[in-house]
N, C-alpha and C positions, 0 to 999 in steps of 0.2 A: 544355173545362176541367171542366165539370160532370161529364162522364162519367168523367174521370180520378179525381176525388175520390170519386165514388160507387163506382168499382171498387176503389179502395184500401180504403175504409171497409168495404165488404162482405166483403173478404178477411180483415179483422182481427176483426170482431165475431162474437158467437155468434148474433145474431138479424139476419141480413142483410135480411130482409123489412121490418124497421123503419127501414132507412136511407133517408133522403130528402135531396136536395140542392136548395135553391131558389136562384135567381139574382135579384139586385136591382141595378139600375143607379143609382148615386148620382153624378151628374155624369159624369166620365170614369172613375170607379172601379167595377169590377164586384165586387160583394160576393156570395160564395158562402156560404150558410148550411147547415151540415151538422147534420142532426137524427138522433140515434140513440136507442135504448132506454136508459133510465136506468142499467140494469145494465151496459151496454157503454161508458159514458162513460169509465171509467178505461182501457179498452183503446185507445180512440181517442186519448186524451191521452197515455198512456204514462208511464213513469217520468220525472219531472222535465220532462214536456212534450216529450220527444224525438220521439215519433211525430207529434204535432201539428205540431211545428216542421219535421219532414221533409216532411210534406204541404204545409205552407205554402211551403217552399223549392221543391218541385216545381211548385207552382202559379205561383210567381213566374217560374220559368224558362219555362214555357209561355206565360205572359202577355207576357213580354219578346219571345219569338219571334213573337208575334202583334201586337206593338207596342201593347199596352194595359196597363192596371194592374188587378190583381185582389187580393182579400183573402179569407181564409178565416175564418169565425166558426163555432165549434162551439157549438151551442145546446143 
């Protein structure tokens, strides 16, 4: 799941070297934290949050297939 979010984010931003994804386990919930360069924050979020919401939807689909729960935070 981490690789999926990292792949999508690197394809969107201007500075793909600044993209990092960290994983934290909070109980039964896997929290993925996406870090990007400040100037790329708008590209990752998208207009009215559409790109961020699409990434969260894809993450939910993968998590359901793996019978787990996951959440994406853009830091």
